[in-house]
Structures are given as C-alpha cells and as structure tokens.
N, C-alpha and C positions, 0 to 999 in steps of 0.2 A: 659839377658835371665832370666825369672822367671817361676817357675812351677805353675800349676793351677790344683787343685784337687777338684772335686765336684761330688756328686751322685745325679742324676736327677730322678725324679719320672716318672712312666709310663705316656706316652702321653704328655710329656713336649714339648712345642712349644715356640720357642724364639721370633718369629716375625722377620721381616726384620731389619737388623742392620749391623754395620760394626765396625772394631776396628782399632785404630791408629797403632797397631803393628801386624806383621805377627804372625800366629799361627800354631802350629803343634798339632792337636787334635787326641787323642788316647783313645779308650775305653778299659778298662781291662775286661769289660763285657757289653753285649748289643750291638745292631747295631744302628749306627747313620745314619740319612738321612739328607743330606744338599743340598739345592738348591741355585743356583745363577741365574742370568738372562739368562745364556746360557746352563746350564746343571743341571741334578740331579745326586748327588753322593751318593752311598751307601757304608758305611764304617763299615765292620764287624770287630770283634776282630782279632788281628794279623796284622791289617793295621792301617794307620793313614791318616789324611787329612791335607795337607799343604794348608794354606789359606793366600795369600799375604795381606799385610796391605791395609785397605780401600776397601776391597772387600765386596760389598753388598751381604748378604746371609741370609738364614733362615734355622734353624735346628730343626728337629723333633727327638724325642726319643720314638718310639712306645712301646717298652717294658722296658723302663727305661734304665739308662746308668750310669756306673761308669767312669767318665771322668778324665783322667790324661793327661794334655797337657802342652805345652810350649807357652809363649809369647816371641817374639824376637824383640829386638831393630833393627833399620834399618840396621846398619852395620852387625849385626849377621845374619839378614835375607837373606843376599846375598848368604848364604850357600844353600838355598832352591831354588825350581823352581820359574819361573816368573809367573806361572798361578796356579789356584787351581788344585791340583793333589793328587790322592790317592797313598800312598807309602807303601811299606812293612816296618813293624817295626821289626827289628832284635831283638833277645834276649838282645843284648848289649844295643841297643837304648832304649828298654823298661826299662831296669834297670837304665839307665841314666835319663830318664824322671821321673821315680819314685824317684830317688835321688834328682832331682831338685825340685820336689814337697815337699820335706821335708825341704827345705831351706827357710829362711825368704825372703820376697820380696826385702829387702835391704841387700845384702850380700857383703862381703869384696872382691872387685875385685882383690886384691893381695893375698887373702887367698886360701886354697886348693880347694874351689868350682870352681875356674877358670879352673882346670884340667877337672872337670866334664863337664863344658861348652864347652871347646875346643874339647873334645872327642865327645860330642853330635853333635856339628856342623860338625865334620868330618863324623859322621854316617849319618846325614841328607843329606850331600852333595853326599854321595855314595849310598843312599837308592834306591832300585829298585822301579819303578813305576808299578801300577796295573791298567788295563783297566776296572775300576769298575765305569762307569758313563754312562749316557744316555743323548744325546743332548736334550735341552728344546725346546719347540715350542711356539712362541709368537702369531702367527696368531690365532684368536679365533676359526676358523673352525678346525684347527689342534688340538687345545687344547681340543675341545669336544671329539675328537677321543682319544687323548693320556690320558686324564683323565680316560676314561673307561678302557683302557689297564693298566694303573698304578694301578687301583683298582683291576683288574683281568687279570694278564698277560696270563692266559690260554685261554682267549677269542680268538677263532680261526677265527672270521669273517674277511673278506677281506674289502678293501676300498669300493667296490660296496655296501656292506651291511651298511657301515657307512655314505654313501653319503647323504641320506635324513636327518639324525640326524645332520650332520655337516653343512648342507646348501651349499654344493658344490659337483660337480661331482667327481667320482672316479679319473678321469684324472686330474682334478684340484688339488685334494688332493695329488696325487702322485707327481705332479710338485712342490707343496708347500713343501712336505717332503724333496725333494732333495735340494730345495733352502734354506730352513731354517736349515737343519741338516747335509747336505752333504751326506745323506744316503737315500737309498730307504726305503719305508715303511716296507718291509720285513726285511731288515737289521736292522732297528731301533727296530722293535719288537723282533728280535732275540737277540739284545744287551740287551734289557730290561729283557727278560726271563733269560738270562744267569747271568746277574747282580743280579736279584732277587734270582736266584738259588744259587749263591755263598753266598749271605747273609743268606739264610735258612740253607745251609750246615754248615756254620760257627757257627750257633747256635745249631747244633747237629741233625738236621733232616737227615733222611736216603736218599741216592740218589734216591731210587725208589719213595718215597713220594714226593720229590722235583720235580722230572721229571714230575709227574702227575700234581702237583700244578702249574707249570709254563707253561704247555701246550704241553709237549712232549708226543708222542704216546707210547714211550717205553724207558726203562732205557738205552739201548745201544745207541739209537739216541741222548738222552740227553748227555750221556757220551762222544760221539764223538764230538758233538758241543762244549761242555765244554772244552775238552782237546785241541781243535783247537784254542781256545781263551786264556785260562789260562795256558796251557802247563802241566797240571796235571790232573789226574782223579778226578771225584767228591769225591770219597771216601777219597782221600788224603787231601782234603781241610777241612774235618771235624776236630773238635778241638783235639780229642784224637790222630789222625794221624799226625796233624800238630805239636803237641808237641813231639810225639815220633819219627817222621821222618820215619814212616812206609808207605808202600803202601797198596793198597786194598787187 
C-alpha cells in the first residue's frame, strides 16, 4: 500500500484510463465525479471511492480537489469490494490515509508503517457503503436524454417531451431505461437528483437552495426523499453537522 497526495486545479479532467493497482480515492476538500462504463459516481468529502485494479474510468474535478488516496497491491486489495463503490470514510480511516501519504513509496514492510497498513485494511474492509451513483446509459437515444438531465437535474420534462430530441418514442425510451439501468426513468431521475443534492449539501449549500436546484417543489419533499435513501436529514449531511454529529 502506498499513499497518494495531489491537489488538482478546477475543472481537471483525467481522460479515460486505468491503474494496475486498486485505489481508494478520498478528497479532503472538493467533490469528485468519476464515470465508468456502467455508472456515474459522485464522491463528496466524507466519502471515498473504491476502484478495483484495471477498471476503466474517467475523473472530473469541477471545483478543484485535494486528493489523498491509497494504491493497493493485489493481496491488500482483497480487503475492499469487488466493484467500484462509494464508501464512508471514518475519522480513523481518514487519519490512516493521511499517515500513509506521509510515507515514502518504498517503506520498510517490517517497520512501524505495517501497523498503519494493517489497521487501514481493517477499516476498508468494514467501511459502510453509500448509494451515491447513477447508472450510465450506452444507447445513444438515452444518452441524449441523460446528458440534458445531468446538466440540469431540475429539468422536469417527462419522456414524452424528450422523445423527438432522442429520436425514439416515449414508450421505447421507457423500455430502454429499464433494460439498461434496471430502473424506471422516474427512479433514475430521482437517484440523480438526490445524488447531486448530497454533493451540493456536502459542499455547504443549504437544504432549501439544494431542493430547488435539483428540482424539488419544496424543502419537505426533498427532505423526505433524501431521508428515505440516505437515512439522515439533508441538514445533517452538511459539513458542520457531519463533523459535530448534530442534527437539524
């Protein structure tokens, strides 16, 4: 295991690539967006992204990013999930990641750093997962629809309104959504809105502003949907409340 620390500029874009080692990516500030062939992952502060070795992906940092992550050898990577997964970063795991980033690439495997590694692998193996992803669409007709919604999650148009632009009937689009994502169009859009909402809350936006920005007609409606997916109120996911452990 080796640590990786780098501060990325605003709008940094990596292009499609892969790594021979598994990664645990964690931002101490900024929100990371990473896409694979099957999903879009949004990774706000307080969470991390587990990426198995040889996974093709592309990463964007819209507002810049302070990256502090880990690269793991094949044997160590068995501690993590088998697929790309957003995980909660506990205060202990965060401290261990930062400690690993202070070590040289070649460290003494019989020295004290081995204890940091062992504890980090234990924390990775027990990290809670977070449903902060949206299934990707490969059909070009669906991509025309999803690209519009990714740019503006508050867009309230239904599939009938998108049909001409997409080049397919609303019925065909609905069928394609279920086939490619395993979700209805309405469920996919709801997941997108809540995922984008969590990212905005994690960067300090108020629940009322976030609710409007992602297309909810009222704060209570957003709060109820958010709580049903993430198990906490929107106010508790804001940075000051996450650190303090307080409620709304």
